[in-house]
A tleap script that builds the chain and sets N, CA, C and O, in Angstrom:
source leaprc.protein.ff14SB
mol = sequence {
  NMET SER SER THR TYR SER GLY SER CYS LEU
  CYS GLY GLU ILE ARG PHE GLU ILE THR GLY
  SER PHE GLU ARG PHE PHE LEU CYS HIE CYS
  GLN HIE CYS ARG LYS ASP THR GLY SER ALA
  HIE ALA ALA ASN LEU PHE SER SER THR ALA
  THR LEU ARG TRP ILE SER GLY GLU ASP HIE
  ARG ARG GLN PHE ASN LEU PRO GLY THR ARG
  HIE ALA ARG CYS PHE CYS GLY ASN CYS GLY
  SER ALA LEU PRO MET LEU GLN MET GLU GLY
  LYS LEU LEU VAL VAL PRO ALA GLY SER LEU
  ASP SER ASP LEU VAL ALA ARG PRO ASP ALA
  HIE LEU PHE THR ALA SER ARG ALA GLY TRP
  ASP HIE ALA LEU GLU ALA ILE PRO GLY PHE
  ASP ARG PHE PRO CSER
}
set mol.1.N position { 0.837 -1.181 0.000 }
set mol.1.CA position { 0.000 0.000 0.000 }
set mol.1.C position { 0.884 1.246 0.000 }
set mol.1.O position { 1.826 1.340 0.787 }
set mol.2.N position { 0.589 2.177 -0.858 }
set mol.2.CA position { 1.347 3.410 -0.990 }
set mol.2.C position { 0.776 4.483 -0.074 }
set mol.2.O position { -0.440 4.600 0.082 }
set mol.3.N position { 1.656 5.254 0.522 }
set mol.3.CA position { 1.257 6.342 1.404 }
set mol.3.C position { 2.028 7.590 1.031 }
set mol.3.O position { 2.991 7.532 0.266 }
set mol.4.N position { 1.602 8.716 1.573 }
set mol.4.CA position { 2.323 9.971 1.399 }
set mol.4.C position { 2.750 10.460 2.771 }
set mol.4.O position { 1.946 10.522 3.700 }
set mol.5.N position { 4.027 10.806 2.887 }
set mol.5.CA position { 4.615 11.289 4.129 }
set mol.5.C position { 5.194 12.676 3.900 }
set mol.5.O position { 5.777 12.950 2.851 }
set mol.6.N position { 5.030 13.542 4.880 }
set mol.6.CA position { 5.662 14.858 4.804 }
set mol.6.C position { 6.764 14.924 5.842 }
set mol.6.O position { 6.727 14.225 6.855 }
set mol.7.N position { 7.741 15.771 5.578 }
set mol.7.CA position { 8.847 15.917 6.506 }
set mol.7.C position { 9.494 17.276 6.367 }
set mol.7.O position { 9.203 18.030 5.439 }
set mol.8.N position { 10.377 17.576 7.305 }
set mol.8.CA position { 11.053 18.874 7.310 }
set mol.8.C position { 12.287 18.809 8.186 }
set mol.8.O position { 12.511 17.837 8.908 }
set mol.9.N position { 13.085 19.867 8.108 }
set mol.9.CA position { 14.235 20.009 8.990 }
set mol.9.C position { 13.801 20.764 10.251 }
set mol.9.O position { 12.664 21.228 10.335 }
set mol.10.N position { 14.688 20.885 11.210 }
set mol.10.CA position { 14.380 21.529 12.476 }
set mol.10.C position { 14.036 23.015 12.318 }
set mol.10.O position { 13.123 23.510 12.979 }
set mol.11.N position { 14.757 23.723 11.454 }
set mol.11.CA position { 14.498 25.160 11.297 }
set mol.11.C position { 13.322 25.437 10.367 }
set mol.11.O position { 12.851 26.571 10.298 }
set mol.12.N position { 12.839 24.419 9.648 }
set mol.12.CA position { 11.686 24.581 8.776 }
set mol.12.C position { 11.995 25.113 7.395 }
set mol.12.O position { 11.080 25.279 6.587 }
set mol.13.N position { 13.258 25.388 7.094 }
set mol.13.CA position { 13.630 25.893 5.774 }
set mol.13.C position { 13.395 24.856 4.683 }
set mol.13.O position { 13.020 25.193 3.560 }
set mol.14.N position { 13.619 23.588 5.028 }
set mol.14.CA position { 13.488 22.524 4.044 }
set mol.14.C position { 12.258 21.691 4.371 }
set mol.14.O position { 12.064 21.253 5.505 }
set mol.15.N position { 11.425 21.480 3.340 }
set mol.15.CA position { 10.235 20.644 3.475 }
set mol.15.C position { 10.227 19.684 2.292 }
set mol.15.O position { 10.644 20.032 1.187 }
set mol.16.N position { 9.744 18.469 2.545 }
set mol.16.CA position { 9.732 17.463 1.488 }
set mol.16.C position { 8.520 16.558 1.642 }
set mol.16.O position { 7.839 16.561 2.668 }
set mol.17.N position { 8.272 15.787 0.596 }
set mol.17.CA position { 7.177 14.824 0.593 }
set mol.17.C position { 7.685 13.528 -0.022 }
set mol.17.O position { 8.424 13.537 -1.006 }
set mol.18.N position { 7.278 12.420 0.572 }
set mol.18.CA position { 7.638 11.105 0.057 }
set mol.18.C position { 6.351 10.359 -0.246 }
set mol.18.O position { 5.457 10.276 0.597 }
set mol.19.N position { 6.263 9.819 -1.447 }
set mol.19.CA position { 5.107 9.032 -1.848 }
set mol.19.C position { 5.577 7.615 -2.137 }
set mol.19.O position { 6.490 7.401 -2.935 }
set mol.20.N position { 4.949 6.659 -1.483 }
set mol.20.CA position { 5.310 5.267 -1.684 }
set mol.20.C position { 5.344 4.528 -0.369 }
set mol.20.O position { 4.755 4.960 0.622 }
set mol.21.N position { 6.037 3.415 -0.372 }
set mol.21.CA position { 6.130 2.605 0.841 }
set mol.21.C position { 7.592 2.311 1.143 }
set mol.21.O position { 8.454 2.350 0.265 }
set mol.22.N position { 7.839 2.020 2.400 }
set mol.22.CA position { 9.186 1.678 2.854 }
set mol.22.C position { 9.294 0.163 2.985 }
set mol.22.O position { 8.423 -0.488 3.563 }
set mol.23.N position { 10.367 -0.382 2.443 }
set mol.23.CA position { 10.578 -1.826 2.520 }
set mol.23.C position { 11.269 -2.243 3.811 }
set mol.23.O position { 11.017 -3.329 4.332 }
set mol.24.N position { 12.138 -1.381 4.325 }
set mol.24.CA position { 12.925 -1.719 5.507 }
set mol.24.C position { 13.038 -0.523 6.425 }
set mol.24.O position { 12.956 0.629 5.997 }
set mol.25.N position { 13.231 -0.827 7.712 }
set mol.25.CA position { 13.423 0.190 8.745 }
set mol.25.C position { 14.486 -0.369 9.689 }
set mol.25.O position { 14.236 -1.319 10.431 }
set mol.26.N position { 15.671 0.231 9.648 }
set mol.26.CA position { 16.785 -0.279 10.442 }
set mol.26.C position { 17.295 0.762 11.435 }
set mol.26.O position { 17.282 1.964 11.166 }
set mol.27.N position { 17.741 0.273 12.580 }
set mol.27.CA position { 18.461 1.080 13.560 }
set mol.27.C position { 19.924 0.671 13.436 }
set mol.27.O position { 20.289 -0.454 13.778 }
set mol.28.N position { 20.757 1.580 12.950 }
set mol.28.CA position { 22.154 1.254 12.668 }
set mol.28.C position { 23.060 1.785 13.767 }
set mol.28.O position { 23.037 2.975 14.082 }
set mol.29.N position { 23.858 0.895 14.350 }
set mol.29.CA position { 24.755 1.226 15.449 }
set mol.29.C position { 26.212 1.340 14.997 }
set mol.29.O position { 27.103 1.384 15.845 }
set mol.30.N position { 26.482 1.388 13.700 }
set mol.30.CA position { 27.870 1.481 13.231 }
set mol.30.C position { 28.491 2.789 13.707 }
set mol.30.O position { 27.781 3.741 14.030 }
set mol.31.N position { 29.808 2.831 13.747 }
set mol.31.CA position { 30.486 4.025 14.252 }
set mol.31.C position { 30.187 5.262 13.404 }
set mol.31.O position { 30.142 6.371 13.937 }
set mol.32.N position { 29.983 5.097 12.113 }
set mol.32.CA position { 29.689 6.253 11.265 }
set mol.32.C position { 28.322 6.838 11.602 }
set mol.32.O position { 28.179 8.054 11.729 }
set mol.33.N position { 27.321 5.976 11.745 }
set mol.33.CA position { 25.973 6.470 12.073 }
set mol.33.C position { 25.917 7.078 13.470 }
set mol.33.O position { 25.209 8.061 13.688 }
set mol.34.N position { 26.664 6.500 14.425 }
set mol.34.CA position { 26.689 7.086 15.762 }
set mol.34.C position { 27.333 8.465 15.721 }
set mol.34.O position { 26.868 9.379 16.402 }
set mol.35.N position { 28.379 8.629 14.947 }
set mol.35.CA position { 29.040 9.936 14.826 }
set mol.35.C position { 28.138 10.958 14.151 }
set mol.35.O position { 28.002 12.083 14.632 }
set mol.36.N position { 27.515 10.570 13.027 }
set mol.36.CA position { 26.755 11.592 12.307 }
set mol.36.C position { 25.411 11.920 12.940 }
set mol.36.O position { 24.814 12.940 12.598 }
set mol.37.N position { 24.915 11.083 13.856 }
set mol.37.CA position { 23.701 11.440 14.592 }
set mol.37.C position { 24.012 12.003 15.973 }
set mol.37.O position { 23.187 12.700 16.563 }
set mol.38.N position { 25.203 11.700 16.488 }
set mol.38.CA position { 25.536 12.103 17.848 }
set mol.38.C position { 24.731 11.327 18.873 }
set mol.38.O position { 24.546 11.788 20.000 }
set mol.39.N position { 24.257 10.168 18.496 }
set mol.39.CA position { 23.379 9.377 19.350 }
set mol.39.C position { 23.770 7.905 19.305 }
set mol.39.O position { 24.807 7.539 18.751 }
set mol.40.N position { 22.925 7.073 19.894 }
set mol.40.CA position { 23.200 5.641 19.970 }
set mol.40.C position { 23.113 4.949 18.624 }
set mol.40.O position { 23.789 3.946 18.394 }
set mol.41.N position { 22.285 5.478 17.734 }
set mol.41.CA position { 22.094 4.839 16.440 }
set mol.41.C position { 21.369 5.791 15.486 }
set mol.41.O position { 20.781 6.791 15.896 }
set mol.42.N position { 21.434 5.445 14.219 }
set mol.42.CA position { 20.621 6.119 13.212 }
set mol.42.C position { 19.363 5.286 13.011 }
set mol.42.O position { 19.416 4.058 13.077 }
set mol.43.N position { 18.241 5.938 12.767 }
set mol.43.CA position { 16.973 5.258 12.491 }
set mol.43.C position { 16.565 5.632 11.075 }
set mol.43.O position { 16.047 6.724 10.844 }
set mol.44.N position { 16.798 4.727 10.122 }
set mol.44.CA position { 16.564 5.027 8.711 }
set mol.44.C position { 15.571 4.077 8.066 }
set mol.44.O position { 15.570 2.871 8.311 }
set mol.45.N position { 14.726 4.671 7.230 }
set mol.45.CA position { 13.767 3.936 6.405 }
set mol.45.C position { 14.353 3.813 5.003 }
set mol.45.O position { 15.032 4.723 4.526 }
set mol.46.N position { 14.088 2.683 4.344 }
set mol.46.CA position { 14.654 2.421 3.022 }
set mol.46.C position { 13.549 2.056 2.040 }
set mol.46.O position { 12.632 1.304 2.369 }
set mol.47.N position { 13.650 2.605 0.819 }
set mol.47.CA position { 12.701 2.273 -0.230 }
set mol.47.C position { 13.382 2.284 -1.589 }
set mol.47.O position { 14.169 3.176 -1.904 }
set mol.48.N position { 13.062 1.274 -2.385 }
set mol.48.CA position { 13.566 1.230 -3.762 }
set mol.48.C position { 12.499 1.724 -4.749 }
set mol.48.O position { 12.747 1.789 -5.953 }
set mol.49.N position { 11.316 2.069 -4.235 }
set mol.49.CA position { 10.221 2.471 -5.133 }
set mol.49.C position { 9.603 3.828 -4.794 }
set mol.49.O position { 8.984 4.438 -5.666 }
set mol.50.N position { 9.744 4.317 -3.574 }
set mol.50.CA position { 9.125 5.583 -3.181 }
set mol.50.C position { 9.792 6.753 -3.907 }
set mol.50.O position { 10.945 6.662 -4.328 }
set mol.51.N position { 9.051 7.844 -4.043 }
set mol.51.CA position { 9.587 9.040 -4.694 }
set mol.51.C position { 9.710 10.163 -3.673 }
set mol.51.O position { 8.897 10.288 -2.756 }
set mol.52.N position { 10.729 10.964 -3.851 }
set mol.52.CA position { 11.019 12.110 -2.993 }
set mol.52.C position { 10.796 13.387 -3.778 }
set mol.52.O position { 11.299 13.539 -4.891 }
set mol.53.N position { 10.034 14.312 -3.190 }
set mol.53.CA position { 9.808 15.616 -3.818 }
set mol.53.C position { 10.149 16.697 -2.802 }
set mol.53.O position { 9.618 16.711 -1.692 }
set mol.54.N position { 11.040 17.601 -3.194 }
set mol.54.CA position { 11.394 18.729 -2.336 }
set mol.54.C position { 10.331 19.799 -2.508 }
set mol.54.O position { 10.091 20.249 -3.628 }
set mol.55.N position { 9.694 20.213 -1.434 }
set mol.55.CA position { 8.652 21.231 -1.483 }
set mol.55.C position { 9.254 22.622 -1.360 }
set mol.55.O position { 8.859 23.540 -2.079 }
set mol.56.N position { 10.205 22.778 -0.454 }
set mol.56.CA position { 10.878 24.072 -0.295 }
set mol.56.C position { 12.261 23.866 0.296 }
set mol.56.O position { 12.525 22.874 0.975 }
set mol.57.N position { 13.135 24.821 0.025 }
set mol.57.CA position { 14.449 24.852 0.648 }
set mol.57.C position { 15.484 23.898 0.106 }
set mol.57.O position { 16.523 23.705 0.737 }
set mol.58.N position { 15.239 23.296 -1.039 }
set mol.58.CA position { 16.197 22.328 -1.576 }
set mol.58.C position { 17.590 22.937 -1.721 }
set mol.58.O position { 18.585 22.222 -1.604 }
set mol.59.N position { 17.679 24.229 -1.971 }
set mol.59.CA position { 18.979 24.888 -2.118 }
set mol.59.C position { 19.762 24.947 -0.806 }
set mol.59.O position { 20.961 25.227 -0.824 }
set mol.60.N position { 19.109 24.690 0.336 }
set mol.60.CA position { 19.796 24.647 1.639 }
set mol.60.C position { 20.339 23.252 1.954 }
set mol.60.O position { 21.045 23.068 2.946 }
set mol.61.N position { 20.014 22.285 1.119 }
set mol.61.CA position { 20.414 20.894 1.330 }
set mol.61.C position { 21.907 20.729 1.044 }
set mol.61.O position { 22.427 21.246 0.056 }
set mol.62.N position { 22.576 20.002 1.925 }
set mol.62.CA position { 23.996 19.698 1.762 }
set mol.62.C position { 24.191 18.186 1.883 }
set mol.62.O position { 23.364 17.487 2.469 }
set mol.63.N position { 25.292 17.697 1.321 }
set mol.63.CA position { 25.585 16.274 1.423 }
set mol.63.C position { 27.049 16.090 1.767 }
set mol.63.O position { 27.917 16.795 1.252 }
set mol.64.N position { 27.312 15.136 2.643 }
set mol.64.CA position { 28.673 14.768 3.014 }
set mol.64.C position { 28.869 13.292 2.696 }
set mol.64.O position { 28.085 12.448 3.128 }
set mol.65.N position { 29.915 12.986 1.941 }
set mol.65.CA position { 30.277 11.608 1.618 }
set mol.65.C position { 31.588 11.304 2.337 }
set mol.65.O position { 32.599 11.961 2.087 }
set mol.66.N position { 31.576 10.321 3.221 }
set mol.66.CA position { 32.772 9.970 3.971 }
set mol.66.C position { 33.761 9.280 3.037 }
set mol.66.O position { 33.470 8.202 2.517 }
set mol.67.N position { 34.926 9.887 2.819 }
set mol.67.CA position { 35.905 9.314 1.883 }
set mol.67.C position { 36.277 7.881 2.243 }
set mol.67.O position { 36.447 7.538 3.413 }
set mol.68.N position { 36.398 7.057 1.215 }
set mol.68.CA position { 36.809 5.672 1.386 }
set mol.68.C position { 35.722 4.742 1.887 }
set mol.68.O position { 35.989 3.578 2.186 }
set mol.69.N position { 34.466 5.256 1.984 }
set mol.69.CA position { 33.352 4.416 2.456 }
set mol.69.C position { 32.134 4.676 1.566 }
set mol.69.O position { 32.159 5.541 0.691 }
set mol.70.N position { 31.076 3.913 1.809 }
set mol.70.CA position { 29.790 4.171 1.149 }
set mol.70.C position { 28.913 5.059 2.017 }
set mol.70.O position { 27.775 5.355 1.653 }
set mol.71.N position { 29.437 5.487 3.166 }
set mol.71.CA position { 28.642 6.275 4.112 }
set mol.71.C position { 28.487 7.714 3.627 }
set mol.71.O position { 29.462 8.383 3.282 }
set mol.72.N position { 27.237 8.169 3.610 }
set mol.72.CA position { 26.926 9.543 3.214 }
set mol.72.C position { 25.770 10.032 4.067 }
set mol.72.O position { 24.991 9.240 4.598 }
set mol.73.N position { 25.672 11.339 4.190 }
set mol.73.CA position { 24.525 11.913 4.888 }
set mol.73.C position { 24.130 13.207 4.203 }
set mol.73.O position { 24.969 13.962 3.711 }
set mol.74.N position { 22.825 13.440 4.185 }
set mol.74.CA position { 22.255 14.663 3.643 }
set mol.74.C position { 21.699 15.435 4.828 }
set mol.74.O position { 21.128 14.845 5.745 }
set mol.75.N position { 21.864 16.755 4.813 }
set mol.75.CA position { 21.446 17.554 5.958 }
set mol.75.C position { 21.144 18.990 5.551 }
set mol.75.O position { 21.556 19.448 4.485 }
set mol.76.N position { 20.426 19.684 6.407 }
set mol.76.CA position { 20.126 21.099 6.188 }
set mol.76.C position { 21.374 21.922 6.483 }
set mol.76.O position { 21.986 21.772 7.541 }
set mol.77.N position { 21.746 22.786 5.554 }
set mol.77.CA position { 22.904 23.652 5.735 }
set mol.77.C position { 22.692 24.711 6.803 }
set mol.77.O position { 23.663 25.295 7.286 }
set mol.78.N position { 21.438 24.976 7.187 }
set mol.78.CA position { 21.158 25.957 8.239 }
set mol.78.C position { 21.199 25.335 9.625 }
set mol.78.O position { 21.914 25.822 10.501 }
set mol.79.N position { 20.436 24.259 9.834 }
set mol.79.CA position { 20.284 23.708 11.187 }
set mol.79.C position { 20.965 22.359 11.395 }
set mol.79.O position { 21.079 21.904 12.533 }
set mol.80.N position { 21.418 21.715 10.330 }
set mol.80.CA position { 22.127 20.447 10.451 }
set mol.80.C position { 21.248 19.215 10.529 }
set mol.80.O position { 21.762 18.102 10.643 }
set mol.81.N position { 19.936 19.384 10.470 }
set mol.81.CA position { 19.025 18.236 10.564 }
set mol.81.C position { 19.262 17.246 9.431 }
set mol.81.O position { 19.517 17.632 8.290 }
set mol.82.N position { 19.172 15.959 9.769 }
set mol.82.CA position { 19.304 14.898 8.769 }
set mol.82.C position { 18.119 14.928 7.816 }
set mol.82.O position { 16.984 15.176 8.225 }
set mol.83.N position { 18.393 14.675 6.548 }
set mol.83.CA position { 17.374 14.712 5.495 }
set mol.83.C position { 17.462 13.469 4.610 }
set mol.83.O position { 18.486 12.786 4.597 }
set mol.84.N position { 16.389 13.177 3.872 }
set mol.84.CA position { 16.412 12.040 2.944 }
set mol.84.C position { 17.428 12.244 1.826 }
set mol.84.O position { 17.794 13.368 1.483 }
set mol.85.N position { 17.863 11.131 1.277 }
set mol.85.CA position { 18.771 11.203 0.131 }
set mol.85.C position { 18.662 9.939 -0.697 }
set mol.85.O position { 18.285 8.878 -0.202 }
set mol.86.N position { 18.996 10.076 -1.955 }
set mol.86.CA position { 19.067 8.927 -2.857 }
set mol.86.C position { 20.480 8.382 -2.826 }
set mol.86.O position { 21.450 9.138 -2.895 }
set mol.87.N position { 20.593 7.064 -2.722 }
set mol.87.CA position { 21.884 6.404 -2.728 }
set mol.87.C position { 21.886 5.333 -3.803 }
set mol.87.O position { 20.874 5.091 -4.462 }
set mol.88.N position { 23.031 4.696 -3.971 }
set mol.88.CA position { 23.188 3.631 -4.966 }
set mol.88.C position { 22.730 4.100 -6.349 }
set mol.88.O position { 21.906 3.461 -7.002 }
set mol.89.N position { 23.283 5.222 -6.767 }
set mol.89.CA position { 22.998 5.796 -8.088 }
set mol.89.C position { 21.512 6.052 -8.299 }
set mol.89.O position { 20.977 5.834 -9.386 }
set mol.90.N position { 20.848 6.523 -7.229 }
set mol.90.CA position { 19.440 6.884 -7.320 }
set mol.90.C position { 18.469 5.732 -7.186 }
set mol.90.O position { 17.267 5.920 -7.368 }
set mol.91.N position { 18.959 4.541 -6.872 }
set mol.91.CA position { 18.093 3.363 -6.793 }
set mol.91.C position { 17.514 3.120 -5.407 }
set mol.91.O position { 16.588 2.323 -5.259 }
set mol.92.N position { 18.047 3.800 -4.381 }
set mol.92.CA position { 17.601 3.557 -3.013 }
set mol.92.C position { 17.379 4.882 -2.293 }
set mol.92.O position { 18.290 5.702 -2.183 }
set mol.93.N position { 16.170 5.078 -1.812 }
set mol.93.CA position { 15.839 6.259 -1.018 }
set mol.93.C position { 16.054 5.917 0.452 }
set mol.93.O position { 15.498 4.941 0.956 }
set mol.94.N position { 16.861 6.723 1.137 }
set mol.94.CA position { 17.125 6.547 2.560 }
set mol.94.C position { 16.541 7.757 3.284 }
set mol.94.O position { 16.892 8.901 2.993 }
set mol.95.N position { 15.643 7.486 4.231 }
set mol.95.CA position { 14.930 8.554 4.923 }
set mol.95.C position { 15.164 8.444 6.428 }
set mol.95.O position { 14.783 7.444 7.037 }
set mol.96.N position { 15.786 9.456 7.037 }
set mol.96.CA position { 15.896 9.448 8.493 }
set mol.96.C position { 14.490 9.499 9.098 }
set mol.96.O position { 13.736 10.435 8.830 }
set mol.97.N position { 14.138 8.511 9.904 }
set mol.97.CA position { 12.777 8.420 10.442 }
set mol.97.C position { 12.385 9.674 11.219 }
set mol.97.O position { 11.228 10.090 11.174 }
set mol.98.N position { 13.322 10.271 11.920 }
set mol.98.CA position { 13.037 11.471 12.702 }
set mol.98.C position { 12.782 12.711 11.876 }
set mol.98.O position { 12.327 13.721 12.411 }
set mol.99.N position { 13.064 12.663 10.583 }
set mol.99.CA position { 12.819 13.830 9.725 }
set mol.99.C position { 11.364 13.909 9.262 }
set mol.99.O position { 10.937 14.923 8.709 }
set mol.100.N position { 10.611 12.840 9.489 }
set mol.100.CA position { 9.205 12.823 9.059 }
set mol.100.C position { 8.322 13.575 10.047 }
set mol.100.O position { 8.467 13.428 11.261 }
set mol.101.N position { 7.415 14.376 9.520 }
set mol.101.CA position { 6.395 15.046 10.332 }
set mol.101.C position { 5.144 14.190 10.413 }
set mol.101.O position { 4.378 14.301 11.370 }
set mol.102.N position { 4.930 13.348 9.434 }
set mol.102.CA position { 3.781 12.444 9.398 }
set mol.102.C position { 3.974 11.320 10.403 }
set mol.102.O position { 5.101 10.945 10.728 }
set mol.103.N position { 2.868 10.791 10.888 }
set mol.103.CA position { 2.925 9.615 11.752 }
set mol.103.C position { 3.447 8.434 10.953 }
set mol.103.O position { 3.135 8.274 9.773 }
set mol.104.N position { 4.234 7.625 11.605 }
set mol.104.CA position { 4.799 6.436 10.989 }
set mol.104.C position { 4.379 5.244 11.840 }
set mol.104.O position { 4.730 5.168 13.017 }
set mol.105.N position { 3.638 4.324 11.259 }
set mol.105.CA position { 3.176 3.168 12.017 }
set mol.105.C position { 4.181 2.021 11.981 }
set mol.105.O position { 4.075 1.085 12.773 }
set mol.106.N position { 5.134 2.080 11.092 }
set mol.106.CA position { 6.144 1.021 10.976 }
set mol.106.C position { 7.008 0.964 12.232 }
set mol.106.O position { 7.267 1.981 12.875 }
set mol.107.N position { 7.443 -0.239 12.562 }
set mol.107.CA position { 8.386 -0.447 13.650 }
set mol.107.C position { 9.685 -0.922 13.022 }
set mol.107.O position { 9.664 -1.541 11.958 }
set mol.108.N position { 10.817 -0.644 13.660 }
set mol.108.CA position { 12.085 -1.092 13.088 }
set mol.108.C position { 12.111 -2.601 12.861 }
set mol.108.O position { 11.569 -3.376 13.648 }
set mol.109.N position { 12.754 -2.994 11.765 }
set mol.109.CA position { 12.908 -4.407 11.425 }
set mol.109.C position { 14.053 -5.052 12.188 }
set mol.109.O position { 13.979 -6.224 12.556 }
set mol.110.N position { 15.125 -4.276 12.430 }
set mol.110.CA position { 16.301 -4.867 13.075 }
set mol.110.C position { 17.282 -3.781 13.504 }
set mol.110.O position { 17.251 -2.651 13.018 }
set mol.111.N position { 18.151 -4.167 14.429 }
set mol.111.CA position { 19.330 -3.388 14.791 }
set mol.111.C position { 20.461 -3.890 13.907 }
set mol.111.O position { 20.619 -5.098 13.730 }
set mol.112.N position { 21.254 -2.972 13.347 }
set mol.112.CA position { 22.397 -3.349 12.516 }
set mol.112.C position { 23.708 -2.971 13.201 }
set mol.112.O position { 23.749 -2.037 14.002 }
set mol.113.N position { 24.756 -3.685 12.888 }
set mol.113.CA position { 26.105 -3.430 13.405 }
set mol.113.C position { 26.120 -3.332 14.927 }
set mol.113.O position { 26.705 -2.415 15.503 }
set mol.114.N position { 25.471 -4.288 15.555 }
set mol.114.CA position { 25.369 -4.283 17.017 }
set mol.114.C position { 26.722 -4.495 17.700 }
set mol.114.O position { 26.871 -4.155 18.874 }
set mol.115.N position { 27.694 -5.039 17.005 }
set mol.115.CA position { 29.034 -5.182 17.577 }
set mol.115.C position { 29.669 -3.809 17.820 }
set mol.115.O position { 30.585 -3.683 18.633 }
set mol.116.N position { 29.181 -2.783 17.114 }
set mol.116.CA position { 29.682 -1.417 17.283 }
set mol.116.C position { 28.838 -0.596 18.250 }
set mol.116.O position { 29.093 0.593 18.442 }
set mol.117.N position { 27.852 -1.214 18.850 }
set mol.117.CA position { 26.934 -0.522 19.761 }
set mol.117.C position { 27.713 0.188 20.874 }
set mol.117.O position { 28.690 -0.346 21.398 }
set mol.118.N position { 27.264 1.401 21.226 }
set mol.118.CA position { 27.892 2.166 22.303 }
set mol.118.C position { 27.775 1.397 23.615 }
set mol.118.O position { 26.761 0.742 23.860 }
set mol.119.N position { 28.792 1.469 24.453 }
set mol.119.CA position { 28.806 0.751 25.716 }
set mol.119.C position { 27.660 1.121 26.647 }
set mol.119.O position { 27.252 0.308 27.476 }
set mol.120.N position { 27.136 2.337 26.521 }
set mol.120.CA position { 26.044 2.791 27.388 }
set mol.120.C position { 24.670 2.484 26.806 }
set mol.120.O position { 23.652 2.787 27.428 }
set mol.121.N position { 24.632 1.888 25.620 }
set mol.121.CA position { 23.366 1.633 24.923 }
set mol.121.C position { 22.863 0.206 25.168 }
set mol.121.O position { 22.783 -0.598 24.240 }
set mol.122.N position { 22.526 -0.097 26.423 }
set mol.122.CA position { 22.006 -1.413 26.776 }
set mol.122.C position { 20.919 -1.266 27.826 }
set mol.122.O position { 21.076 -0.486 28.766 }
set mol.123.N position { 19.827 -1.994 27.688 }
set mol.123.CA position { 18.716 -2.022 28.651 }
set mol.123.C position { 18.212 -0.617 28.987 }
set mol.123.O position { 17.929 -0.317 30.146 }
set mol.124.N position { 18.103 0.230 27.983 }
set mol.124.CA position { 17.679 1.607 28.219 }
set mol.124.C position { 16.229 1.713 28.680 }
set mol.124.O position { 15.851 2.687 29.331 }
set mol.125.N position { 15.418 0.716 28.343 }
set mol.125.CA position { 14.022 0.742 28.785 }
set mol.125.C position { 13.903 0.590 30.299 }
set mol.125.O position { 12.834 0.835 30.858 }
set mol.126.N position { 14.980 0.191 30.966 }
set mol.126.CA position { 14.957 0.002 32.422 }
set mol.126.C position { 15.228 1.289 33.207 }
set mol.126.O position { 15.028 1.319 34.422 }
set mol.127.N position { 15.680 2.349 32.533 }
set mol.127.CA position { 15.964 3.593 33.251 }
set mol.127.C position { 14.692 4.441 33.334 }
set mol.127.O position { 13.789 4.272 32.515 }
set mol.128.N position { 14.606 5.359 34.321 }
set mol.128.CA position { 13.394 6.159 34.487 }
set mol.128.C position { 13.073 6.988 33.241 }
set mol.128.O position { 13.968 7.350 32.478 }
set mol.129.N position { 11.801 7.280 33.047 }
set mol.129.CA position { 11.343 8.125 31.943 }
set mol.129.C position { 10.530 9.292 32.496 }
set mol.129.O position { 9.855 9.151 33.516 }
set mol.130.N position { 10.590 10.435 31.833 }
set mol.130.CA position { 9.878 11.636 32.253 }
set mol.130.C position { 9.147 12.225 31.055 }
set mol.130.O position { 9.649 12.158 29.933 }
set mol.131.N position { 7.976 12.799 31.273 }
set mol.131.CA position { 7.212 13.444 30.203 }
set mol.131.C position { 7.843 14.749 29.750 }
set mol.131.O position { 7.575 15.216 28.643 }
set mol.132.N position { 8.679 15.342 30.593 }
set mol.132.CA position { 9.354 16.599 30.250 }
set mol.132.C position { 10.684 16.620 30.988 }
set mol.132.O position { 11.004 15.672 31.706 }
set mol.133.N position { 11.453 17.665 30.827 }
set mol.133.CA position { 12.744 17.771 31.506 }
set mol.133.C position { 12.520 17.740 33.011 }
set mol.133.O position { 11.725 18.522 33.533 }
set mol.134.N position { 13.218 16.835 33.723 }
set mol.134.CA position { 12.967 16.729 35.166 }
set mol.134.C position { 13.487 17.941 35.933 }
set mol.134.O position { 14.478 18.558 35.541 }
set mol.135.N position { 12.812 18.274 37.025 }
set mol.135.CA position { 13.256 19.440 37.827 }
set mol.135.C position { 14.052 18.977 39.022 }
set mol.135.O position { 14.511 19.800 39.814 }
savepdb mol mol.pdb
quit
């Protein structure tokens, strides 16, 4: 089933729309993804059939390709937010799940590169949770 998803960067300069479906949803713990997100993992959706349309701000989009690897990231030149990008010569759309403004009902399919997982990234569901910043 095909759906339409909207997304944007943090500053709102860049807006996009994705039409289609996602085949895979992975949480990647490799050292490159941890570095470029500044977090425990990257959460990316993958599609070989969905289409990406830039609604506004495409000229603010930047891309970094890590030399000597297949690792690349697309981001807003103003705020640094991760953005969708085409990889593998335009055959694969990679969408950072957090860049979507639309609700996403999909759940991740798997954790990848778990051997590279951060030492502090274990049993996180066991630590306290708060609805807002604790006082």
